[in-house]
C-alpha positions in Angstrom: 7.7 30.2 -29.4 8.8 33.7 -30.2 8.3 34.7 -26.6 10.6 31.9 -25.4 13.2 32.8 -28.0 13.2 36.4 -26.7 13.0 35.5 -23.1 16.5 34.2 -22.7 18.4 37.1 -24.4 16.2 39.6 -22.4 17.0 37.8 -19.1 20.7 37.6 -19.9 20.8 41.3 -20.8 19.1 42.2 -17.5 21.6 40.1 -15.6 24.5 41.7 -17.5 23.3 45.2 -16.8 22.8 44.5 -13.1 26.1 42.6 -12.8 28.2 45.3 -14.5 26.5 48.3 -12.7 27.6 46.9 -9.4 31.3 46.5 -10.2 33.5 48.1 -7.6 30.9 47.9 -4.9 31.4 45.5 -2.0 29.0 42.6 -1.9 27.4 44.0 1.3 26.3 47.2 -0.4 25.0 45.8 -3.6 21.2 45.4 -3.6 19.7 42.7 -5.9 16.0 43.0 -6.9 14.2 40.0 -8.3 10.8 40.1 -9.9 9.0 36.8 -10.3 6.0 36.3 -12.6 4.3 39.7 -12.2 1.5 40.3 -14.7 -0.4 43.1 -12.9 0.2 46.8 -13.1 2.8 48.2 -10.8 1.7 49.3 -7.3 1.5 53.0 -6.6 3.1 52.9 -3.2 6.9 53.5 -2.9 9.5 52.1 -0.6 12.1 54.3 1.0 15.1 54.7 -1.3 17.8 55.0 1.2 17.4 52.0 3.5 20.3 49.7 4.0 20.4 46.2 5.6 23.6 45.1 7.3 25.2 41.9 6.2 24.3 39.1 8.5 26.4 36.3 7.2 30.0 35.8 6.3 29.5 33.2 3.5 30.7 34.2 0.1 28.1 35.5 -2.4 29.5 33.6 -5.3 30.6 30.1 -6.1 34.0 29.9 -7.7 36.2 27.0 -8.8 39.7 26.6 -9.9 38.5 27.8 -13.3 38.6 31.3 -12.0 35.0 32.2 -12.7 31.7 32.3 -11.0 29.8 29.0 -11.3 26.4 30.6 -10.5 26.9 33.2 -13.3 28.1 30.4 -15.5 24.8 28.6 -15.2 23.1 31.6 -16.7 25.7 31.7 -19.5 25.0 27.9 -20.1 21.2 28.6 -20.4 21.5 31.8 -22.5 23.7 30.2 -25.1 21.7 27.0 -25.7 24.2 24.6 -24.3 21.4 22.4 -23.0 20.2 21.7 -26.5 23.3 19.6 -27.3 24.8 18.5 -23.9 23.6 16.5 -21.0 24.5 18.2 -17.7 22.7 17.5 -14.5 23.4 20.8 -12.7 21.6 22.6 -15.6 18.9 19.9 -15.9 20.1 19.5 -19.5 19.5 16.3 -21.5 20.9 17.1 -24.9 22.5 14.2 -26.8 24.2 15.8 -29.8 27.5 16.6 -27.9 29.4 14.9 -25.1 27.8 14.4 -21.7 29.3 17.1 -19.5 28.7 15.2 -16.3 31.5 12.7 -17.2 33.2 13.4 -20.6 35.4 16.4 -19.8 37.5 14.5 -17.2 38.0 11.5 -19.3 38.6 13.5 -22.5 41.1 15.8 -20.7 43.1 12.7 -19.7 42.9 11.4 -23.3 44.2 14.7 -24.5 47.7 14.3 -23.0 46.5 14.6 -19.3 45.5 18.2 -19.9 44.4 20.3 -16.9 40.6 19.9 -16.6 39.8 23.6 -16.4 42.1 24.4 -19.3 40.6 21.5 -21.3 37.0 22.7 -20.7 38.0 26.3 -21.7 39.7 25.1 -24.9 36.7 22.9 -25.7 34.5 26.0 -25.7 36.9 28.4 -27.3 38.3 26.0 -29.9 36.1 23.0 -30.0 37.9 21.3 -32.9 41.2 21.2 -31.0 40.2 17.8 -29.5 37.4 15.7 -30.8 36.0 13.2 -28.4 35.7 9.6 -29.5 32.4 9.0 -31.3 31.9 12.7 -32.3 32.7 14.6 -35.5 34.7 17.8 -36.1 32.5 20.8 -36.8 29.5 19.8 -34.8 30.0 22.4 -32.0 29.9 26.0 -33.1 33.4 27.6 -33.2 32.0 31.1 -32.4 31.7 31.0 -28.6 35.3 32.1 -28.2 34.4 35.4 -29.9 30.7 35.8 -28.8 31.4 35.3 -25.0 33.4 37.8 -23.0 36.4 36.4 -21.1 34.3 36.8 -17.9 31.4 34.8 -19.4 33.8 32.1 -20.6 35.5 31.8 -17.2 32.1 31.7 -15.5 30.9 28.9 -17.9 34.1 27.0 -17.3 33.6 27.3 -13.5 30.0 26.1 -13.9 30.9 23.0 -15.9 33.9 22.3 -13.7 31.8 22.5 -10.6 29.4 19.8 -11.9 31.6 17.4 -13.9 32.8 14.2 -12.4 36.6 14.3 -11.7 38.1 11.0 -12.4 
């Protein structure tokens, strides 16, 4: 249990270090290294340190939405902050039932909240969750600290992720 509790913050910290150390570099020069399930000692052979592979595709490296953030990075923010414990959201394989279903509720709640722009509504719902209380839910259930604990980049990424998977009605 302790291992699982420490795994998410460690993974997020690794992502953040890698993400911020590559700022200012073009996407074709940034090298990403992924380690999956290694339990053995490191190998003693080394690879050349100065090899560069040319970019072979012109597709964008990130997924963005009108929320202004990176939806792929937002998925990591969603996982690292325990959103799945309270919300159902298919793109995150989340089945929580304490808070509104993020597959459908944001669009209908934004309309109910004076036809608010969907991206702005999602952002406000994270930053100031008591500004609009969805029907059937109570004030004070969602933590009000995400506006302070998430950077503006993380918040925009999380908004983009939720926006990319919610039903627009």
